[in-house]
C-alpha positions in Angstrom: -48.7 15.6 -44.0 -49.2 17.4 -47.2 -49.6 15.8 -50.6 -45.9 16.4 -51.6 -44.6 14.4 -48.7 -47.1 11.6 -49.4 -46.0 11.3 -53.0 -42.4 11.4 -52.1 -42.8 8.7 -49.6 -44.8 6.6 -52.0 -42.3 6.8 -54.7 -39.6 5.8 -52.3 -41.4 2.7 -51.3 -42.4 1.8 -54.9 -38.8 2.4 -55.8 -37.4 0.2 -53.3 -39.9 -2.6 -54.2 -39.0 -2.3 -57.8 -35.3 -2.6 -56.9 -36.0 -5.6 -54.7 -38.0 -7.3 -57.4 -35.3 -6.7 -60.0 -32.6 -8.1 -57.6 -34.5 -11.3 -57.0 -35.3 -12.3 -60.6 -33.4 -14.4 -62.9 -29.8 -15.2 -62.5 -29.3 -12.1 -60.1 -31.3 -14.0 -57.5 -28.4 -16.3 -56.4 -25.8 -13.5 -56.5 -28.1 -11.3 -54.4 -28.7 -14.0 -51.8 -24.9 -14.9 -51.6 -24.1 -11.2 -51.0 -26.7 -10.7 -48.4 -25.6 -14.0 -46.6 -22.0 -12.9 -46.6 -22.8 -9.4 -45.4 -24.9 -10.9 -42.5 -22.1 -13.2 -41.5 -19.7 -10.4 -41.6 -21.9 -8.4 -39.4 -22.3 -11.4 -37.0 -18.5 -11.8 -36.7 -18.1 -8.0 -35.9 -20.7 -8.1 -33.3 -19.1 -11.1 -31.7 -15.6 -9.3 -31.6 -17.1 -6.4 -29.9 -19.0 -8.5 -27.3 -15.8 -10.6 -26.5 -13.8 -7.6 -25.2 -15.5 -6.4 -22.0 -14.8 -2.8 -20.7 -13.9 -2.8 -17.0 -14.4 0.7 -15.5 -14.0 -0.3 -11.8 -11.3 2.3 -11.1 -12.5 5.5 -9.4 -11.7 8.8 -11.2 -11.6 12.0 -9.3 -12.0 15.3 -10.9 
């Protein structure tokens, strides 16, 4: 990799770390945690809904 790509990746990682640190400090910590927990639970419910409906493709289709 050339230096421009390395710098871009480094800035992206550093920016993500700064954002995470900002979101997890002070009074934002509880709000951030509640938001993440809510979204994780919503995702679990969506996955369960998809898994409950099995797809039966036992019919033979001729072309």
